[in-house]
N, C-alpha and C positions, 0 to 999 in steps of 0.2 A: 231752218224753216224759214220760209219767207215770211216777211213783216204782215203780209195779209193773210197767211193760215195762221200765223199766232194771233191777230187780230180778230178772227173770226172764233178760234177756239176759246179766247179770253172773253168773247161776248156771249157765245155759248153756255160758258160755265156761268157766268154773270146772269143769264137769262133764267137758266135752269135753277139756279140756287136763291135767286133774290127778288121773284116777284112779291111773295106776300110781304116783304118787310121794306122801309122805306125810312130815308133820312141820313143826315149826316152829322156823326157826333164827333166833338175833338175833345182831346183829352192833353193835357200838358204838362211836362215835367219842370218842375223850376218855375222861372219868370218868363217864361215862352209867351210871345203874344203874336196874334195873326188877325188879319182883317177879316171879321166873321161875314160880313156882306159878301167879300170878293171869295171866300171860299165856297160859300152857299152858291153863288153864280157859275163857278167854276165845276161845282157838283152838278148842277141843273142842266149847264151847257153841255157836259159830256156826255149825261144820261139822253138829252136830245140827239146827241150826234149818233149813238148808238141805236136808238129807236128809229132816227130816218134812215140810216145805212141799213138796216134790216127790215124796214116798212113794218115794224111790229105796231099792231093794232092796240097792245098793252102798254100801259105805261111803264117806263124801267127807271125804278128809281131804288136802287138796293139799301140796305142798310150797310153803311161803312162808317169805320173808326179810324178818324185822323189821329194820331200820336206824334205830339212835338216832343223831341228832347231825347230820344235814344240814340244810342252810339253810332249808328249807321242809318242810312236810308235804305228800306226796304219795302216789300210788298208780301203780304201774308195773304193769299187768296182764299185760303181755307178757312182762315179766322175773320176775313174781310177787315183786315187792319192796312192802313198805308201808314208807315214810320218814316218819319222825316225829322232829321237832325235839329232844322230850325224852318221857318216857315219859307217855302219857295213855290210861286205861283205854277211855275212850267213844271217841277217835278211833281207836284201836285196833280196838276191835269193829266199828264201821261201815267201817272199812277193809276187815275181815276178809272181810265179806258181799260186798264187790265184787270181791274179789280172786278 
């Protein structure tokens, strides 16, 4: 599947499942730290990109849970979770687009 089709599919899933909910929640295992302001900025930026790309008249701000500290990095689209072993702004930004 090309990246454009994957991107469009992810956005459609995001749009259909998440319009009524909004916000970023962060949970950390152990003594994980993250820059809260930076995480919120990336979250809002990714949502704005999706909204601009598809000329959506509605605000795109899905409810997303960022979990820091699991054994591996992964995205659980059905659960609206992004799991990162440790804070990584690039990995979070990429995962946010597919969430």
